[in-house]
C-alpha positions as CSV (number, residue, x, y, z in Angstrom):
1,M,-23.7,-17.4,-39.3
2,V,-25.0,-17.8,-35.7
3,E,-23.4,-16.4,-33.2
4,I,-23.9,-18.6,-30.0
5,T,-23.3,-16.5,-26.7
6,H,-23.4,-17.9,-23.4
7,P,-25.0,-16.1,-20.6
8,R,-22.5,-13.6,-18.1
9,S,-21.6,-15.2,-15.0
10,L,-22.4,-13.8,-11.8
11,Y,-18.7,-12.8,-11.4
12,E,-19.1,-11.0,-14.7
13,Q,-22.4,-9.4,-14.0
14,D,-22.2,-8.1,-10.5
15,L,-19.3,-8.6,-8.9
16,M,-20.5,-7.4,-5.5
17,A,-23.1,-10.4,-5.3
18,W,-20.5,-12.8,-6.4
19,Y,-19.2,-11.5,-3.3
20,E,-22.4,-12.3,-1.2
21,D,-22.8,-15.6,-3.3
22,T,-19.6,-17.2,-2.7
23,I,-19.5,-15.9,1.2
24,A,-22.7,-17.4,1.9
25,K,-21.0,-20.9,-0.2
26,L,-18.4,-20.9,2.3
27,K,-20.1,-20.4,5.4
28,T,-23.1,-23.3,4.6
29,G,-20.5,-25.6,3.1
30,N,-21.2,-25.6,0.0
31,F,-17.8,-26.2,-1.7
32,S,-19.1,-27.6,-4.9
33,D,-20.5,-24.7,-5.9
34,I,-18.0,-22.0,-5.5
35,D,-16.1,-20.9,-8.9
36,V,-12.6,-21.7,-6.8
37,N,-10.5,-19.9,-9.6
38,R,-12.5,-16.9,-9.6
39,L,-11.9,-17.0,-6.0
40,I,-7.9,-18.1,-5.9
41,E,-7.8,-15.0,-8.7
42,E,-9.6,-12.4,-6.1
43,I,-7.6,-13.4,-2.9
44,E,-4.1,-13.0,-5.4
45,G,-5.8,-9.5,-5.9
46,L,-6.4,-8.5,-2.6
47,A,-3.2,-9.2,-1.6
48,G,-1.9,-7.8,-4.4
49,R,-3.6,-4.6,-3.6
50,D,-2.5,-4.5,0.3
51,R,1.7,-4.6,-1.3
52,R,0.8,-2.2,-3.4
53,E,-1.0,0.0,-0.7
54,L,1.9,-0.8,1.7
55,K,4.5,0.6,-1.4
56,S,2.6,3.6,-2.3
57,R,2.4,4.6,1.7
58,L,5.8,4.4,2.8
59,R,7.2,5.8,-0.4
60,A,4.7,8.5,0.6
61,L,6.1,8.9,4.3
62,L,9.6,8.6,3.3
63,A,8.6,11.5,0.5
64,H,7.5,13.8,3.5
65,L,9.8,12.8,6.1
66,L,12.9,13.9,3.7
67,K,10.8,16.7,2.9
68,R,10.3,18.0,6.4
69,I,14.3,16.9,7.1
70,Y,15.8,18.3,5.0
71,V,13.8,21.2,2.5
72,N,14.2,24.8,4.5
73,S,10.2,25.7,4.1
74,S,9.0,26.6,7.9
75,N,5.5,27.4,6.3
76,D,5.1,23.8,4.9
77,Y,6.2,22.0,7.8
78,R,2.8,21.5,9.5
79,S,1.0,20.1,6.1
80,W,4.2,17.5,5.7
81,E,4.0,16.9,10.1
82,I,0.5,15.8,9.5
83,T,0.7,13.6,6.5
84,V,3.7,11.8,8.1
85,R,1.4,11.3,10.9
86,E,-1.3,10.1,8.2
87,Q,0.8,8.1,6.5
88,R,2.5,6.5,9.5
89,Q,-1.1,6.0,11.2
90,Q,-2.1,4.0,7.5
91,L,0.7,1.7,8.0
92,L,0.7,0.6,12.0
93,D,-3.7,0.0,10.3
94,M,-1.9,-2.7,7.9
95,L,0.6,-3.4,9.8
96,E,-1.6,-4.7,12.2
97,Q,-4.1,-6.4,10.0
98,S,-1.7,-8.2,8.2
99,P,2.2,-8.9,10.1
100,S,3.3,-10.6,7.6
101,L,3.5,-7.2,5.7
102,R,6.6,-6.8,7.9
103,N,9.0,-8.5,5.4
104,Y,7.7,-7.1,2.7
105,F,8.1,-3.0,4.4
106,A,11.7,-4.3,4.7
107,E,12.3,-6.0,1.2
108,I,10.7,-2.6,-0.4
109,F,12.2,-0.2,1.7
110,P,15.5,0.1,-0.4
111,R,13.1,1.0,-4.0
112,C,10.4,3.0,-1.8
113,W,14.0,5.6,-0.7
114,N,14.9,6.1,-4.1
115,D,11.6,6.3,-5.5
116,A,10.8,9.1,-2.7
117,R,14.5,10.8,-2.8
118,T,13.9,10.7,-6.6
119,E,10.6,12.9,-6.3
120,V,11.8,15.3,-3.7
121,K,14.7,15.6,-5.7
122,E,13.0,16.9,-8.8
123,D,10.3,19.0,-6.8
124,Y,13.5,20.4,-4.3
125,S,16.4,20.6,-6.8
126,Q,17.9,23.5,-4.9
127,T,18.0,21.4,-1.8
128,E,20.7,18.8,-0.9
129,F,19.6,15.1,-0.2
130,P,21.3,12.4,1.5
131,N,22.1,9.4,-1.1
132,E,21.3,7.4,1.7
133,W,18.8,6.8,4.5
134,R,20.8,8.1,7.4
135,F,18.4,7.0,10.1
136,S,17.2,3.9,11.2
137,H,15.9,1.3,8.7
138,E,13.6,-0.4,11.6
139,I,9.8,-0.3,11.3
140,D,9.0,0.8,14.6
141,A,11.2,3.4,14.3
142,L,10.1,4.5,11.0
143,L,7.0,4.8,12.1
144,N,6.9,6.4,15.4
145,E,10.2,8.5,15.6
146,K,10.5,12.1,15.2
147,F,13.4,13.0,12.7
148,W,13.5,16.2,12.5
């Protein structure tokens, strides 16, 4: 039996080349030659990636805030504060580029809080961490206030 193979599409061969080709088609108005289904998949993937990054950075921010506020280890304060600043700046940049992520930020805060708390409790079992975040849940406060 002879197997019939189909030539691989540009998307399958070289994703960057597909991006550039699709951008060129969009710029020239050549919409009929655009692989709309793949374009939709890529845009959905980008949106998902941004949400995952925001969630990861918020979780890291909360974990380092918890360590800095509650763990008595002055030798580590500086590195935790640097991580807090880095995560805050990255989150601010994301929210500046995509303000609608503010809604998602508020939505995922409880889950990120629980994840961060679980993580630091495991790493610092001798330290007592609160069951609830005791400070403001407001995005601007989380991204700017010094809680320690």
